[in-house]
N, C-alpha and C positions, 0 to 999 in steps of 0.2 A: 924234466924235459921243458924246453922252451917252445911255446906255442904262440903263433900269431893268428888271430881271427880277422877275417875280412867280412864285414857285416853291413847290412843295409840300415842298421840302427845302432844307437850307442850302447845297447845291451844294458848292463846294470848301471852304467853311468847316467842313464836317463833320470835316475834318482837325484843326481847332482845337477844336471843341466836343465831339466824341466820336470820337477817332481809331480806336477799335476797332470802330466800327459799320460794317457792310457796306453801308450805304445810300449814296445820292448818285448812283450810276449814271453815265449818260452826261452828265448836267448837270455833275457834278463835273469830268469830263474837259473838257467844252466851256468851262467857266468858266476852267480852267487855261490852255487854249490861246488863248482869245479875248483875254484881257487882255495877251497878249504883243504885240498890235497897238498901235502908238503912238497911233493916232487914236481909240481906244476908251476911254471912261471908264465903267466898269461899276459899277452898284449892284445889290444883290440884296435883295429883301424876301421874307421867308419866315415861316411860322408856326413858333413854338417854344413848348414846353409851360410854360416858366417865364419870368418877366420878365427881360429882358436888354437892356442898352444897345447902341446901334449901335457898330460897331467896324470897323476896317480890318484886312485880312489879305490878303497877297499881291496887291497892286494892285487890290483890290476893296473897296468899302464895303458892309457888311452891315447890314440893318435887321430884326432879329427882331421879330415881332409875336405877342403872346400873345392867343389867342382870347378874345373877350369872353364873359361868362356872363350869363344872365338875372339881373336885379336883384331880382325878386320872384316869388312863386308864379304869378301870372297870366302873366308872361312865360315862365316855365318851361313852363306848359301850352301856350301858343301855339307855343312853339318845338318841343315834342314833337309836337304835332298837325300842324304845317305841315311838319316835317322839315327846315326850312332852317337850323336851328342858328345862329340869330342873325346871318344874313348882313348885315343892315343895319348892325349895330354893328361887325362886323369890317371891312366895306368902308369904313366911315368911318375906321377906323384906317389902312387902306391908303391911302385918299385923302390923309390927312395926310402920309404918306411921299411920295406922288406930288408933292404941293405943295412939299415940302421939297427934293426932288431936282430937280424941274422938268426931266425928261428930254426929249430929242428924240423918243424912241420908248419905248413900253412893250412888253415881250415877256412874254406870259403863257404859262407852260409847263403845258399840260394843261387839260382842261375838266372834270375830275372834281370839283374843289373849286370854291369860289365866287369865285376870283380873277378870272375873266373878267368878273364883274359890274362891274368898274372901268370898263368901256366906257360904262356909263350915267352915270358921274360925272365924266368928263373929256373934253376936246376933243383931247387929245394922241393921236396915232395909236397904235393897239394892234394887235399881231400875235399871233395865237393859234397855239401849236404843238400839234398833235394827238399825243397819246400813245395812249390808247384812246378809244373813243367809247361812252358808257354806254348809249345807247338800244339799239343792236344787241347790246351785251353783255348787257343785261337780257333780251332775247329768248332768249339762249342760256344763261341762268344755270343752269337745271335740265335742260339737254339730256342730261347724262350720268347723274346720280344722282337717283332719285325724291325729290321734295321731302320726303316723310314721313320718310325715313331721316335726312336732314340735320336735320330738326326734332327727331327723337327723340334724336339725339346732341348737337346743338349747344345746344339750349335745351329744358329740361324744361317751361318756361313758354312756351306757344305765342304768347301776346300779345307778350312781350318779343322773341321771335325775329321775329315779323311786323313789329314796329316797326323792328328792326334792319335787316331786309332792305329795308323801304320806304325807310329813311333812306339806305342804301348805294346803292341802285340806282334804284328806280322814281321816287322824289321827286327824287333828285339828277340823274337823267336828264332830268326835266322842267326843272330849273334849267339844265342844260347846253343844252337846246334854246333857252332864253331867252338864253343867252350867245351861241350861234352865230347866231341869227337876226339879230343886230345887228352881227355881225363883218364888218369890211371886208377883213381880211387874214388868210390862213390859211397855216401852214407844215405840210406833210405829206411823206410819202415813199413811199406805195404807191398803186396804182390804187384799192384799196378805200377808203382815207381820202379820196381825191379825189372819188370818186363819192358817198360819204355826205355830205361837206361841201358838194357842189354842191346837195344837197337841203336840208340843215339850215342852211347859210349861203349862200343863193342870191345875195346881193349881193357876195360876197367875191371877191377875187383870190387865186389859189392859187400858192404858191411851194414848190419842192422843197428840202428840207433834210434830209440824212441825219444819222446819229448817230455820235458817237465812242464806241468801246468802251473798256473798262477797260484801263489802260496795259500790263499784262503780256501781254495777248493779242497785242500787236504784235511781240513778240520773234521774230527770225528763228530763234532756237534752239528755240523752242517750236512744234513742228510735228508733226502726226500722221505717224509714220514706219513704221508696221507693214508687214511683208512678207507676212503671212498673218493670218487670223482665229484667235483663240483657241478652244479647246474646253474648257468651254462658251463659246458666243458671248457676249461682254460688250456689252450694250446699256446706254444711259444716257439719262436725262431729267432736266432741271432744271425744277422746277415749284413750285407754291405750294398753300396749303391753301384752295383755292377750287374750287367744284364744276365750273365751266366749264373748268378746266384739264385735265380728261379723265383723271384717275387711274384711273377704272374701265376705260378702254380699255387701259391697261397690264395690268390684272389679267385682263381677258377675253382679250387677245392672248396673254399669258404662259400662260394655262390651255390655250388651243388648241395652242400650240407644245408644251407639256408632254404633252398627250394624243397628239400625233403624233410623239413621240419626239425632238423638237428640243431639245438641251440649251442652256439659256441661263442667264445671270445678268443681271438687269435692275436697275441701280443707279438709285435715285430720290433725287436731291439736292433738298433743300428741305422734305422731309416726314419725320416720325418717327411712331412708334406712337401717340403721345399726340394727334396732330392730328385735327381733326374729320373731314376727308374720308376718310382711311384707315379710321377707325372706322366711318363710315357705309357705306363700300363693303364692309367686312368683314361688317357686320350684314346688308346687303342681299344680297350674293352668297354669303355663308357660305363664303368661301374663306379659308384660312390662306395669306397671301401668301408667306410664307417657303417653303412647300412647293412653290411653282411658280417659285422662283428670284428672287423680288423682294426687294431689300434696300433698306430705307429708311435713308438716310444722314444725314438732317437738314441743317441749314444749314451751308454751307462758306464759308470766305473765298476770295478770288480765287486764291491760289496753290494751295490744297487742291483747288479745283475744276479748275484746269488740269491738275494732276497726275493726277486720276482720269479726266478726259476723254482724256488722251493714252494711257492704258493700256486704254481701252475701244475697242470695234470699230465701233459704229454709234450715232450720236446720233438720238434719236427724239422728235419733238414730237408731242403727242397732244391738243392743246387743241381745244375746240369753237369758239373765237373768239380771234383775235389780230389785231394790226395789224402791227407789225414787231418780233417777239419778239427781244430782245437775247440771250437764252440760245441761240437758234438761230443767230444771227449770230456769237456767240462760238465755237460749235462749228465753224461754217463757216470762220471765219478761221484756225482751227487746221488746216484741211484734212481734217476728218473726213467719212466717208460719212454721208449724212443721209436720214432718212425723216420726212416731216411731213404732218400733216393739211392738206388744201387749204382753209384757212379764212381769212377776212378778207384781210389784205395779204400772207399768206405766199407766194403765187405771185409777188409782186413781189420777194421776197427770194431765192427759190430757183427756178431754171428746171428744170421737170420733165424727167426723163430726160437731163439734161445736168449738173446740179449736185447732184442728189438725186432722190428719188422722192416725189411728192405723192400722197396717197391720200384716199379719202372719210372724213370725220370720223365718229367713233362706230362704225366698221365693223371689228371685230376680225379677220374672216377675210381681208379684203384686206390689212390691216396685217401679219398673220402671213405672208401670201404675199409681201409686199414684203421682209420680213426674209429669207425663204428665197431670194428672187431675188438679194439681195446676198450672202448666205451662199454661194451656189453660183457666184458670179462675182466673185472678189476683185479681178481686174483692172479690171472695170467700176466696182466700188465705190470703188477707189482713184482712178480717173480722175474720178469724180464729185467726190470730195474735193478733188482738185487744181484742177479747174475752179472749184469753189465758193470755195476759198481765194483764187484769183487775183481773182475779182470782188469778194469781200469786202474784200480788202486795198485795192482802189481805192475802193470805195464808202465805206468807213469811214476813209479816210486823213485824219488830223486837219487837215492844211492845206487839203484839198479841202472838208471840212465847214465849216471856218471861213470860207473864201471864199464858200461858198453862203449862209451866214448873213449875212455882211457885205454881199453883193450885194443880198439882200432888204432889209436895213436901209436901205441907201442908196437903193434904189428907192422905198421907202415915204416916207422923209424928204423926198426930192426932190418927191414928189407933194404933200406937205403944203405 
């Protein structure tokens, strides 16, 4: 079967184009495993910042597309006001790739960009993979940090900040709804994304397809093996510089624990002191995060992240909205005890009181209580981690995921 992916990143080709970059994620892994199947001929079309000819790399043909820019001042104004960033021009470029490849099936990864608009331009069947869903994400954007503090830190110019936020979420969410309302086939993996797409893509068929994690997380040698918790208790969170990721919950929870004499160190991977969200939270709450045990570690590569996860005691997800957070799944497959906010699709990833503890989002007192619950019962915490690892190893097993994807491809192509 001839498959064309439309992706927001180069997938496995990142190994060729930018080997030191930490991006690519699960698509890089899926790309690697899928092309091992003899009956799959895979092409990948993706946006790339500089002009680049198509090329072949490890059994895959890659088609980089440089985003079109407005040709004159009027087009620039229309693009800025509409927020759609020249979708028509860019989809035309992608349509040229579709015509050249002439695939049996187009697989669009994610609805955040304009790639799903290809459905309006072709009769070739298109399946849409859900990553996040912007409309509910937009509802949660300012759930944690008051908007005025983000504005104060991120943009001194209110108008430019307002335009940026509109382009990133509100307007893109509207485009996403236009993509989903004409979608015939959806791939997802949680009860949350299934419910939301039954609303936004009412005519679509839904298929389950899980994700492959980064390769080093599958090693039998890399497993959480602690026999007791450290003192101070080492907590860890992997997050990003976005308001809805819940950094303020880390700060509030750490402060409560500090006030009640619970000694902790809370490692935050993915953020540093210069990022917008830590600055905004510090301005808002007037806390010095170092004084309450929070350590901002910045971005880490895969091996560095695994190393610090394995010496930590409890993995903590604090987001206000997620679908199937890979950072949580990575901690889970290592066998770590988990605490997570019960948001979006998280309850499909972690079974409460069996593989971890799920708590109310944005509520630091319950979160602090959940930490103390595990601190006081190492045996239970370790059992949660073992249960979680067992399910994660099966859920993210590469051969299983590839089989799920291929089964979906074959079903759709046969319908055609």
